[in-house]
N, C-alpha and C positions, 0 to 999 in steps of 0.2 A: 380564481380561485378553483372552478370546478376543472379547468384545464389540468391543474396540479392533482386534484384529487382523483381525476380518470388516470393519470399515469403512475401514481403511487399504488405501490402494491405491498402485500405483508410478505416478509421474508425472514428465513431463518438465519440468525446470526448466532451461531454455536458458541463462538467465544465469549460471550456474555455470561453463559450459564456454567461453563465447566470450571471444576476446581483448579487451584493454582497447579497442582501436581499433573492433572490431566492435559491442561494447556499447555505446560511446558513440554511434556511428553510428545503431544500431538504438533506442536508448531515450533519448537526450538530446534534449530538446525545444529546436528551433531556432527562436526567437521571431523571429529576423531574417530568415527566408525568408517574404517577402511572399507567394509563389506557394503554398507549402505551407499557410500559414495561412489563405489564401483558400478552399483546397480543403477544409480540415478544420473551419473555424470559421464561424459566421454573422458578418455585419458587426457586429452588437452585441456578440459576444464579443470580437472583434479590437479595437473601440473601447474596450471595458472595458480591456483589457489594455495598449492602447497610452497610454490617459490615466492609469493608475495608476502612481505612482512606486515602489510596492512590488511590482508584478508581477514584474519581472526578478529582484530580490532573492528573492522567494519561489520563484520557478522554479529559480534557481541553488541555493538551500537545499535543495530538493527533490532536485535532481540529487545534491548531496552526500551525502544520505541514502541515496539509491538506491545510491550507490558503497559506502557504508558497510554497508548491508545486503547487498550483494552479497559484500563481504569476509567478513562475518559468515558468510553463507552457506558460503563457501570453506572457513571454519574448521570448521563444523559437517560438512560433508561434504568431507573433505580429498582424497579419491581424485579429484576432478574429475568423478565421474560425474554426468551431467545427469539419470538417473533416481534419484528419491527415494521414500520411502514417506512420505506425510502423511496426517492424520486427515480431510482435507477435500478436495474436488476442486476445485481451483482454476480449472481451465478452465470448470466449470460456475457457480462463484460470479462469474466474469467475465461468462459469457453471461447469467446471472440479471441483473445490473446493467445490461447494455445493453438487455435488455428492459424493465427497470423504468424507465430514462431515455430508452427510446425512441431508442436509438442506431442509425441507420442508417449503416453505414460508406461508403455510396456518396453520402451527402449530407453538407453540413455541419451540424455539431452547435451547438446553442446551450447546450450545457454546458461551462461555463467551467473551465479548469483551476485557476483561484484557487479556485472553489466546492469542487472536488474534494480540493485541498490542504488548504483550511480544514476541508472534512467528515471529511477522515482524521484530521487532528490533533484534532478534537473526539472523535472515535471512540477515539483513543489515549487522551486525557486521561480519558474516562469509564472506559475500560477499566483505566488506572491507579489511578482512585479507587476502582473496583469490588475491585480486587486489595487495596488498602490496607483498604477496609472489611472484606473476608473475613478478612484477616490480623488485624486490629483484633479481630473478633468471635471468632476462633479462639483469640487470646490470653485474651480475658475467659472463654471458656468453660473454658478450662485453669485460671484462678485458682481458688484455694480459696473457698469461699462466703463467707466473712468478708469477702474482700476485693473483693466485688463492688460495693460503694457506692463504691469508690475511682475 
């Protein structure tokens, strides 16, 4: 218990406190704003997104997930305080990912939002499978020895 307490830190989660309008303005991806797209993405990424018939649907689906996740956070932290205790440093994780993928905020990136969405979905599926495997193994370990061949 002390180990977890030592690693937990107060962190700011601005999505909890923001109004719906400000949340949407700050976090919803506006694929129709061509000026913004050219500022953020390379031409190859823009072409990939405009050529894909699924891109808009995937982006809208991801937006709906963000809204649902935010609602869940507001349920978990009902007092609306944006300072929460988490076992991992989210800002450091974001910084690490920006370094791994060589993201320079001042230059257009070649990292496609579609690649990010699909990558996160893959990680979530892997995590779900891992949890199912762990639960299955735990159940097997709790079975009497004569049931182990079942």
